[in-house]
C-alpha positions as CSV (number, residue, x, y, z in Angstrom):
1,X,-62.0,2.3,-30.6
2,X,-65.4,1.1,-30.2
3,X,-67.2,3.1,-27.1
4,X,-67.9,-1.0,-25.4
5,X,-64.5,-2.1,-26.8
6,X,-62.3,-3.0,-23.4
7,X,-58.8,-1.7,-23.2
8,X,-55.9,-3.2,-21.9
9,X,-52.2,-1.4,-21.2
10,X,-49.2,-4.5,-21.4
11,X,-45.9,-2.6,-20.3
12,X,-42.6,-4.9,-21.1
13,X,-45.0,-5.8,-24.1
14,X,-41.6,-6.8,-25.7
15,X,-40.9,-9.3,-23.2
16,X,-41.4,-13.0,-23.4
17,X,-44.4,-13.0,-21.8
18,X,-45.5,-9.8,-23.3
19,X,-44.8,-10.5,-26.6
20,X,-47.1,-13.9,-26.6
21,X,-49.6,-11.8,-24.9
22,X,-50.0,-9.3,-27.5
23,X,-49.8,-11.9,-30.2
24,X,-52.8,-13.5,-28.9
25,X,-54.8,-10.8,-27.8
26,X,-54.5,-8.9,-31.5
27,X,-55.5,-12.5,-33.2
28,X,-58.5,-12.3,-30.9
29,X,-59.1,-8.9,-32.4
30,X,-61.6,-8.0,-29.4
31,X,-59.3,-5.6,-27.0
32,X,-57.5,-2.0,-28.0
33,X,-54.0,-3.2,-26.8
34,X,-51.8,-0.6,-25.7
35,X,-48.0,-1.7,-24.9
36,X,-44.8,0.1,-23.7
37,X,-41.1,-1.5,-24.0
38,X,-37.5,-0.1,-24.7
39,X,-37.5,-2.3,-28.2
40,X,-40.3,-3.7,-30.2
41,X,-38.4,-6.1,-31.9
42,X,-40.2,-9.7,-30.5
43,X,-43.4,-7.7,-31.6
44,X,-43.1,-7.7,-35.7
45,X,-46.7,-10.0,-35.4
46,X,-48.5,-7.2,-34.1
47,X,-47.3,-3.9,-35.0
48,X,-49.3,-3.5,-37.9
49,X,-52.5,-4.3,-36.2
50,X,-55.3,-1.5,-35.6
51,X,-56.2,-2.9,-32.1
52,X,-52.0,-2.4,-31.1
53,X,-50.9,0.8,-30.0
54,X,-47.1,0.8,-29.5
55,X,-44.7,3.0,-27.6
56,X,-41.4,2.9,-27.8
57,X,-40.2,3.7,-23.8
58,X,-38.7,3.2,-20.7
59,X,-41.1,2.8,-17.8
60,X,-38.5,4.4,-15.7
61,X,-38.6,8.0,-17.8
62,X,-42.6,7.7,-19.2
63,X,-44.7,8.8,-15.8
64,X,-47.0,11.0,-18.0
65,X,-47.5,8.2,-20.4
66,X,-48.3,5.7,-18.5
67,X,-50.4,7.3,-16.4
68,X,-52.4,8.7,-18.9
69,X,-52.8,5.1,-20.1
70,X,-53.8,3.9,-16.8
71,X,-56.5,6.3,-16.7
72,X,-57.9,5.6,-20.3
73,X,-57.3,1.2,-19.9
74,X,-59.6,-0.7,-18.2
75,X,-57.0,-3.5,-17.2
76,X,-53.2,-3.1,-16.5
77,X,-50.6,-5.8,-17.0
78,X,-47.2,-4.7,-15.7
79,X,-44.6,-7.3,-17.0
80,X,-41.5,-5.2,-17.2
81,X,-38.8,-7.4,-14.7
82,X,-35.4,-8.6,-14.8
83,X,-35.8,-12.6,-14.0
84,X,-32.3,-14.1,-14.6
85,X,-30.7,-15.5,-12.0
86,X,-27.1,-13.9,-13.0
87,X,-28.1,-10.6,-12.6
88,X,-30.4,-11.2,-9.1
89,X,-26.4,-12.1,-7.6
90,X,-24.5,-9.5,-10.2
91,X,-26.5,-6.6,-9.2
92,X,-29.5,-7.2,-6.7
93,X,-29.5,-2.7,-6.9
94,X,-30.7,-3.2,-10.5
95,X,-33.2,-5.8,-9.2
96,X,-34.7,-3.9,-6.4
97,X,-35.1,-0.8,-8.5
98,X,-37.0,-1.9,-11.2
99,X,-38.5,-5.0,-10.3
100,X,-39.6,-3.2,-6.7
101,X,-39.4,0.6,-7.2
102,X,-40.6,0.4,-10.6
103,X,-43.6,-1.7,-10.5
104,X,-44.6,0.0,-7.4
105,X,-45.5,3.7,-8.3
106,X,-47.6,2.1,-11.5
107,X,-49.8,-0.4,-8.7
108,X,-49.9,3.5,-6.6
109,X,-51.2,4.7,-9.7
110,X,-53.6,2.0,-11.1
111,X,-54.9,1.9,-7.1
112,X,-55.3,6.1,-7.6
113,X,-57.4,5.5,-10.6
114,X,-59.6,3.3,-9.9
115,X,-58.4,0.6,-12.2
116,X,-57.9,-3.6,-12.7
117,X,-54.1,-5.0,-12.1
118,X,-53.3,-8.1,-13.1
119,X,-49.7,-8.7,-11.7
120,X,-46.9,-11.1,-12.3
121,X,-45.5,-12.7,-9.0
122,X,-43.5,-15.5,-10.1
123,X,-43.3,-18.8,-8.1
124,X,-39.5,-17.7,-6.8
125,X,-41.8,-16.5,-4.1
126,X,-42.0,-19.9,-2.4
127,X,-38.3,-20.3,-1.9
128,X,-37.1,-23.0,-0.4
129,X,-40.3,-24.2,1.3
130,X,-40.5,-27.8,2.5
131,X,-43.9,-28.1,0.8
132,X,-44.0,-31.6,-2.1
133,X,-46.5,-28.9,-3.5
134,X,-46.5,-25.2,-3.6
135,X,-50.4,-23.5,-3.1
136,X,-51.2,-20.0,-3.4
137,X,-52.5,-19.5,0.0
138,X,-51.4,-22.1,2.3
139,X,-47.8,-22.4,1.7
140,X,-44.9,-20.4,4.3
141,X,-42.9,-17.9,1.9
142,X,-39.3,-19.1,3.2
143,X,-35.9,-17.9,1.8
144,X,-32.2,-17.4,2.2
145,X,-30.0,-15.6,4.1
146,X,-29.8,-11.8,3.6
147,X,-26.4,-12.1,2.5
148,X,-27.4,-14.6,-0.1
149,X,-27.9,-11.8,-3.2
150,X,-30.3,-14.2,-5.6
151,X,-33.3,-13.7,-3.1
152,X,-33.7,-10.2,-3.8
153,X,-35.9,-11.1,-6.8
154,X,-37.4,-13.4,-4.5
155,X,-38.6,-10.9,-1.7
156,X,-39.0,-8.2,-4.0
157,X,-42.1,-9.9,-5.9
158,X,-42.9,-11.1,-2.4
159,X,-43.5,-7.3,-1.6
160,X,-45.3,-6.5,-4.1
161,X,-48.0,-8.8,-3.8
162,X,-48.1,-7.9,0.0
163,X,-48.6,-4.7,-1.1
164,X,-51.3,-5.6,-3.8
165,X,-53.3,-7.5,-1.2
166,X,-53.2,-4.6,1.2
167,X,-54.8,-2.3,-1.3
168,X,-57.0,-4.7,-1.7
169,X,-58.3,-5.4,1.9
170,X,-58.6,-1.5,2.1
171,X,-60.8,-1.9,-1.1
172,X,-58.4,0.5,-2.5
173,X,-57.2,-2.3,-5.8
174,X,-59.3,-4.7,-8.2
175,X,-56.3,-7.3,-8.4
176,X,-55.3,-11.1,-9.7
177,X,-51.8,-12.3,-9.1
178,X,-50.7,-15.1,-11.2
179,X,-47.4,-16.9,-10.3
180,X,-45.6,-18.4,-13.8
181,X,-44.0,-21.8,-12.9
182,X,-41.0,-22.0,-15.4
183,X,-42.9,-20.7,-18.7
184,X,-40.8,-21.5,-22.2
185,X,-41.5,-21.4,-25.7
186,X,-40.1,-19.4,-28.6
187,X,-38.4,-16.3,-27.7
188,X,-37.9,-17.3,-24.4
189,X,-34.8,-15.1,-24.0
190,X,-31.8,-14.1,-27.4
191,X,-29.0,-15.9,-28.3
192,X,-27.0,-12.9,-27.1
193,X,-28.5,-12.9,-23.8
194,X,-27.8,-16.6,-23.4
195,X,-24.7,-15.9,-24.4
196,X,-23.8,-13.5,-21.7
197,X,-24.9,-15.9,-19.0
198,X,-27.6,-13.6,-18.6
199,X,-30.4,-15.9,-19.8
200,X,-32.7,-18.8,-18.0
201,X,-31.4,-22.1,-17.7
202,X,-33.0,-23.7,-20.6
203,X,-31.8,-20.8,-23.3
204,X,-28.1,-21.3,-21.5
205,X,-28.2,-25.1,-22.5
206,X,-29.4,-24.5,-26.2
207,X,-27.2,-21.6,-26.8
208,X,-24.0,-23.8,-25.6
209,X,-25.7,-26.7,-27.2
210,X,-26.0,-24.9,-30.6
211,X,-22.5,-24.0,-30.6
212,X,-21.2,-27.3,-29.3
213,X,-20.0,-26.7,-25.7
214,X,-20.6,-28.4,-23.3
215,X,-23.9,-27.7,-20.8
216,X,-22.8,-26.7,-17.7
217,X,-25.5,-27.7,-15.4
218,X,-25.4,-26.0,-11.7
219,X,-25.0,-27.7,-8.8
220,X,-25.4,-31.5,-8.5
221,X,-28.6,-31.4,-11.0
222,X,-31.0,-32.7,-8.8
223,X,-33.1,-29.6,-8.5
224,X,-36.1,-29.9,-10.3
225,X,-37.9,-27.4,-12.2
226,X,-41.9,-27.8,-13.8
227,X,-41.5,-26.5,-17.2
228,X,-44.7,-24.4,-18.3
229,X,-45.4,-24.2,-22.5
230,X,-46.0,-20.4,-23.4
231,X,-49.0,-21.5,-25.0
232,X,-50.9,-22.5,-21.9
233,X,-49.5,-20.0,-19.7
234,X,-51.0,-17.1,-22.5
235,X,-54.1,-19.2,-21.7
236,X,-54.6,-19.3,-18.4
237,X,-53.8,-15.1,-18.3
238,X,-56.4,-14.8,-21.0
239,X,-58.9,-16.5,-18.9
240,X,-58.4,-14.3,-16.1
241,X,-58.5,-11.0,-18.6
242,X,-61.6,-12.3,-20.3
243,X,-63.1,-13.7,-17.2
244,X,-63.9,-16.5,-19.4
245,X,-65.1,-18.4,-16.6
246,X,-67.8,-15.8,-15.2
247,X,-66.3,-16.4,-11.3
248,X,-65.3,-13.5,-9.2
249,X,-61.5,-13.2,-9.7
250,X,-60.5,-10.2,-7.5
251,X,-58.8,-11.2,-4.7
252,X,-57.5,-14.0,-6.4
253,X,-54.3,-15.7,-6.5
254,X,-53.2,-18.4,-8.9
255,X,-50.2,-20.3,-10.0
256,X,-49.7,-21.4,-13.2
257,X,-47.6,-24.3,-14.2
258,X,-47.9,-27.7,-15.2
259,X,-46.6,-30.2,-12.4
260,X,-46.8,-33.4,-15.1
261,X,-43.9,-31.8,-16.3
262,X,-41.1,-31.3,-13.0
263,X,-38.0,-32.7,-14.2
264,X,-34.6,-32.5,-12.7
265,X,-32.1,-30.4,-14.3
266,X,-29.4,-33.0,-15.1
267,X,-32.7,-34.8,-17.0
268,X,-33.5,-31.8,-18.8
269,X,-30.0,-31.3,-20.5
270,X,-30.3,-34.8,-21.1
271,X,-33.5,-34.5,-22.9
272,X,-32.7,-31.4,-24.8
273,X,-29.2,-33.4,-26.3
274,X,-32.0,-36.1,-27.4
275,X,-34.1,-33.5,-29.4
276,X,-31.2,-31.8,-30.8
277,X,-29.7,-35.0,-32.3
278,X,-33.2,-35.9,-33.4
279,X,-33.3,-32.9,-35.9
280,X,-28.8,-32.9,-36.5
281,X,-27.4,-36.3,-35.6
282,X,-23.7,-36.2,-34.7
283,X,-23.4,-32.5,-34.4
284,X,-23.3,-32.3,-31.0
285,X,-19.7,-33.8,-29.4
286,X,-19.6,-32.0,-25.7
287,X,-21.0,-33.7,-22.6
288,X,-23.0,-32.7,-19.4
289,X,-20.9,-31.1,-17.2
290,X,-21.4,-30.1,-13.6
291,X,-20.2,-26.8,-12.1
292,X,-20.2,-25.7,-8.5
293,X,-22.6,-23.2,-8.0
294,X,-20.5,-20.4,-6.3
295,X,-17.9,-20.9,-9.5
296,X,-21.2,-20.3,-12.2
297,X,-23.0,-17.3,-10.2
298,X,-20.4,-16.5,-7.4
299,X,-21.0,-16.4,-3.4
300,X,-24.4,-14.8,-3.3
301,X,-26.1,-17.6,-5.0
302,X,-28.5,-20.2,-3.4
303,X,-30.3,-22.7,-5.3
304,X,-34.0,-24.0,-4.7
305,X,-34.5,-27.7,-4.8
306,X,-37.8,-28.2,-6.2
307,X,-40.5,-26.3,-7.2
308,X,-43.6,-27.8,-8.4
309,X,-47.2,-25.8,-8.7
310,X,-50.8,-26.6,-6.8
311,X,-53.1,-25.9,-9.5
312,X,-56.5,-26.7,-8.2
313,X,-56.9,-23.3,-7.7
314,X,-56.6,-22.3,-11.3
315,X,-58.1,-25.4,-12.2
316,X,-61.3,-25.1,-10.5
317,X,-62.0,-21.0,-10.4
318,X,-60.2,-20.4,-14.2
319,X,-61.4,-23.9,-15.8
320,X,-57.8,-23.8,-17.1
321,X,-55.3,-26.9,-17.2
322,X,-52.2,-27.2,-19.1
323,X,-51.9,-29.4,-22.2
324,X,-48.5,-29.4,-23.8
325,X,-46.0,-32.0,-22.4
326,X,-41.9,-31.5,-21.5
327,X,-41.0,-33.0,-24.5
328,X,-43.0,-31.2,-27.0
329,X,-42.2,-27.7,-24.8
330,X,-38.6,-28.3,-25.0
331,X,-39.1,-28.8,-29.1
332,X,-40.7,-26.1,-29.4
333,X,-38.2,-23.9,-28.0
334,X,-35.5,-25.4,-29.1
335,X,-36.3,-25.0,-32.7
336,X,-37.3,-21.0,-32.0
337,X,-33.3,-20.8,-31.0
338,X,-32.5,-22.6,-34.3
339,X,-34.0,-20.3,-36.4
340,X,-32.9,-17.3,-34.8
341,X,-29.3,-18.6,-34.8
342,X,-29.9,-19.3,-38.9
343,X,-31.5,-15.9,-39.8
344,X,-29.1,-14.1,-37.4
345,X,-26.0,-16.6,-38.8
346,X,-25.1,-16.1,-35.3
């Protein structure tokens, strides 16, 4: 490695955000990239790159390797997390153990070795706030009652945010927090995960669509999300990593989402079917149906009625704005799943 070359450690390198980030950083060719994950099937594009070193391993049983590489690297991006509502409800302790406890030890090591962390929070931290747009610094973070286990993910991430900020206030940690708003795109989930109901809403819809099954909308379908194309998200993330704006990014929080792509879930299902019919006319004979969330997820679920990011902070400080519209974002995500189905004959 060049003595002046910056280095970055990406934990969860094989995940949706991780593999896309690795690919872009490898293409840039300016950083030494170290990655860890339990699998590498999404990293075929980068495994032969001389600037990328991958270690197959579990963050819960790889303390020595992780600590050694935190010491070695300039920037740490801990992307390991479970971010699927089905698991929030069915196995909340699994969420707490991985999303909170496993990441907390990494935050402590980053602080101990005086490194910089770029931490993935989530739009879920805003919960069921009544704000029309969610602001990083002024919106109240409001969640439901404790017996609704779906909030375990939201509060685990929120507490990590607060711990990171507390370290920063004591001068013990250099950090930037980013909050993704429903990022979508190629390699979002696997079809197998979607088949088991462990994917995100769009990937589950696509699995059903490709298998000519009804698209099941949870609740009345009026809940809305601001879907953001992965390339826009990675663009913002790289602006943080490289600090291309030249602004001070320490102790900053950024919403990374596309408010122009806000849509309710009923209409998301309709657009998805429209896009699919352009490729395979008359292949889909199913319909859109609504199902009570208690039946689909279980008693521990509550929905979030609206989720719209205020992105003025990212525009102002990162000089960033999303470029990709909703239909294009859906189309590219759909095409990637079609390709996966064809390649794997699923």
